[in-house]
C-alpha positions as CSV (number, residue, x, y, z in Angstrom):
1,M,125.0,26.2,91.9
2,M,122.8,28.4,94.0
3,I,124.1,31.2,96.3
4,D,123.1,29.3,99.4
5,D,125.1,26.3,98.2
6,L,128.1,28.5,97.6
7,L,127.9,30.1,101.0
8,K,127.4,26.7,102.7
9,Q,130.7,25.6,101.2
10,F,132.4,28.4,103.2
11,G,130.6,27.3,106.4
12,M,128.2,30.2,106.1
13,P,124.6,29.0,106.2
14,I,122.2,31.6,105.0
15,D,118.6,32.5,105.9
16,M,117.1,33.1,102.5
17,A,114.3,35.2,103.9
18,K,116.8,37.6,105.4
19,L,118.8,37.6,102.2
20,A,115.7,38.5,100.2
21,K,115.0,41.4,102.6
22,V,118.6,42.7,102.2
23,L,118.4,42.4,98.4
24,D,115.1,44.3,98.5
25,V,116.7,47.1,100.5
26,F,119.6,47.3,98.1
27,W,117.3,47.3,95.1
28,D,115.1,50.0,96.7
29,Q,118.2,52.1,97.4
30,R,120.0,51.4,94.2
31,D,120.0,55.1,93.0
32,Q,121.5,56.3,96.3
33,L,124.1,53.4,96.2
34,T,125.0,54.3,92.6
35,E,125.5,57.9,93.7
36,V,127.7,56.9,96.6
37,V,129.9,54.7,94.4
38,R,130.2,57.6,91.9
39,L,131.1,60.0,94.7
40,V,133.7,57.6,96.1
41,S,135.2,56.9,92.6
42,T,135.3,60.6,91.8
43,N,137.0,61.6,95.1
44,K,139.2,58.5,95.7
45,D,142.4,60.5,95.9
46,Q,141.0,62.8,98.5
47,L,139.5,59.9,100.4
48,T,142.8,58.0,100.3
49,R,144.6,61.1,101.7
50,L,142.0,61.4,104.4
51,I,142.3,57.7,105.4
52,V,146.1,58.0,105.5
53,F,145.9,61.1,107.6
54,M,143.4,59.4,110.0
55,R,145.7,56.4,110.2
56,D,148.8,58.5,110.9
57,H,147.1,60.8,113.4
58,G,144.4,58.6,114.9
59,D,145.6,59.1,118.5
60,D,145.7,62.8,118.1
61,L,142.2,62.9,116.6
62,V,140.8,60.8,119.4
63,E,142.4,63.1,122.0
64,M,141.0,66.2,120.2
65,V,137.5,64.7,120.0
66,G,137.7,64.0,123.7
67,R,138.5,67.6,124.3
68,L,135.8,69.0,122.0
69,P,133.4,69.8,124.8
70,E,136.1,71.8,126.6
71,L,137.2,73.5,123.4
72,L,133.7,74.4,122.4
73,G,133.0,75.7,125.9
74,H,136.0,78.1,125.6
75,A,135.0,79.1,122.1
76,G,131.5,79.8,123.3
77,S,132.7,81.9,126.2
78,G,134.9,83.9,123.8
79,I,132.0,84.5,121.4
80,E,129.7,85.5,124.3
81,A,132.3,88.0,125.5
82,A,132.7,89.4,122.0
83,G,128.9,89.8,121.7
84,A,128.8,91.6,125.1
85,A,131.6,93.9,124.0
86,A,129.8,94.6,120.7
87,Q,126.6,95.5,122.6
88,T,128.5,97.8,124.8
89,A,130.2,99.5,121.8
90,S,126.8,99.8,120.1
91,R,125.3,101.5,123.1
92,F,128.2,103.9,123.3
93,L,128.1,104.7,119.6
94,S,124.4,105.3,119.6
95,G,124.3,107.1,122.9
96,A,121.9,104.6,124.3
97,D,123.8,104.2,127.5
98,D,123.4,107.9,128.5
99,S,126.9,108.6,127.3
100,M,127.4,111.3,124.7
101,G,127.5,108.9,121.8
102,A,129.7,108.9,118.8
103,D,127.5,111.5,117.0
104,S,127.9,114.0,119.9
105,V,131.6,113.3,120.2
106,F,132.1,113.9,116.5
107,E,130.1,117.1,116.6
108,M,132.2,118.3,119.6
109,A,135.4,117.4,117.8
110,A,134.3,119.3,114.7
111,G,133.8,122.4,116.7
112,I,137.2,122.3,118.4
113,D,139.6,124.9,117.0
114,R,142.8,122.9,116.6
115,P,146.2,124.6,116.3
116,R,147.5,124.4,112.8
117,A,151.0,123.1,112.1
118,A,153.4,125.6,110.8
119,P,154.0,125.4,107.1
120,V,157.1,123.5,106.2
121,A,159.7,125.6,104.4
């Protein structure tokens, strides 16, 4: 019995030219397919846990994905603000913003005569 006869028994007529193309693609990609099967087999426990998690939390995941643009926008704003603060701190520390700069502040602090604490008896 040929494969087309078998598929016809299940009411699935087949276009042999299309089947040949599909089989050619599978043959050409057999190394990648073998690697995918190995990867799935090696990591089946982790994949099973992932599938169960996705099944149990599907609605939450869909909601989160829908909110990703908003969340990423907020994260981007926070990162941008942190970058601006880092630039300001850098200018202060280097004295590039016409302030005294950290070096000058440290030099001044080193020259200040501080009162010494009385020795503890």
